C-alpha positions, 0 to 999 in steps of 0.5 A: 226718394227726392220729391220733385212734387210734395203731396200731390193730389192730381186727379188722374182718374178725372182726366181719364176720358181725354186721356182715352181720346188722345190715346186712342188716336195714337193707337189708331195711327200706330195701327195704320203704321203696322198695317202699312209695315206689314204691306211693305209701304213704310220706309222699311230698311233692307232687314224688312225690304231686302236690298243692298247697302254699302258704307264707305268711309273716305280720308276726307269729306266728299259731297253727296251730290258728287257721289250721286253724280258718279253713280248716276253716270254708270247707271246706279239711279235711284240709289238712297244716299245718306252722309255720315259727316263727322266720320267722313262716311257715305251709306249708299242703299238700294232696296228690294232688288233681288236680281241685282243683289251682288252686282250692285254692291260690286258696281258701287264699290268699283265706281266709288274707288275709281271716281274718288281715288284721291279720297282714299275709299275703304269699304266699312261694310256690305250687306245684302239681304233678298226681299223674300228673307226681309219679308220673313224678317218682317213677319217674325219681327211682328210675331216676336212683338205679339209673343212679347205681349202674350208673355206681359199678359201671363206675368201680370196675371200671375203677379196680380189678377187678370184685370191688371194684366189686361191694363198692363198689355193695353198700356204696352201695346199703346206705347209700342203703337205710339212710338211706331206711329211717330216714326211712321209720320217722321218718315224714319226707317223701320229696321231690326234696330228699331224693332229692338228699340220697341221691345225695349220700350215694351219692357220699360213700360211694364216696368213703370206699370208694375211700380203703379200697380204694386202701390195700388194693390197695397192701398186696396188692402187697407183702404176698403171703404175708399172708392176705387177711383180714389184708391187709384188716384192716390196709389199714383200720386204716392209714386209720382216722385218715383216715376218722375225720377225714374223716367227723367234719368233714363231721358237724360241718357237717351237724349245723350245718346241722341245728341252725341251718339252719332247718326248710327244709333240716332233713330234708336235713341230717339225711339227710346226717348219717346218711348220713356215719355209715352211709357211714363204717360201710359202708366198714369192714364192708360194702365190704371184707367184700363183696369177700372174700365175692365173690371167696371170699377168693382175690384175687390179690396181683399186682392192678393 
C-alpha cells in the first residue's frame, strides 16, 4: 500500500477525552434532529410529510418568480418551488395536504401549461403521498435503521467479542446521527434518498471500523505485556495509510457527484461525503476508545 504517512506514531488514545466531548455534541445534535424528524418538525420531504410534487420541463429557461406569480394568481400559494437550471426544470411541492391530493397536481399542471405555453412545458413526473402514508414511511425508516444497528451488533459480536460490537455500534450510531444533525442545521430535506445515504454511511463506517478492529485483534495475540492503550494506538497507526487511501478514494468519487452530478443527487452526494469524513474520524476516535471504555481497559490478550 502507498504510505501517505510513514511510521506514524499518533497518540489517538491520548486524545480520546477531547474526542468524546466533540462526538458527544455531535450525537446530541443528531438525537435532537431525530426527535424533530419523528415529530414532523424537520424539513421532511413528501416521502415522510405527505403532499404533492410535480416536476416540469421547459424548452427554455423560466424564472422562479414568474412561476410563483402564475401559481399565486390561481390561488396556489405557499408552494415550494425549486429550479434545476441546467435541465430547464422546475420542481413544485406542496407538503402535508391530504384533502388537496390530486386537485393540486392538476391545478399546477393546467396553470403552467396555460401561462407558459410558449416554453412548451412537459410534465416529467407527479408524486402524491398522503400524510398518513408519509408518517408510516417515517416510522419505518427509523425502525429500519435500528434493525441495521442490531445486525451490526450481532455481526461484530460473533466475529470479535461483545466489547468490540458495542464500540462498532456506538461508532455507527455516531456517524449516522452526526450527518443527520448537520443536515438538520443546514435545513436540508430529509427524504427516502437521504435515508438510503444514511444506511450507506452505516455500512461504510462498519467496514472502516472492522479494518481497525482486525489489526487490534492481531496485535493483542502477540503483545501480551504491552499496555492495551499502546496496542490500540499502534494498531490504528499501522492501518492509518490504508484507512486514508480508502477514505480519500471514496471522497473523490462523492465530491465528483456533488459537483457534477446535478441537483437531483446533490444532497445524497453531500451526505455520503460527510459520512465518509465522520466515519473515518470515528474509526480512530470513537470505536476503539469506546471498546476501552466498555471493557475498562481489561481486554484479554488471548482473544480469538
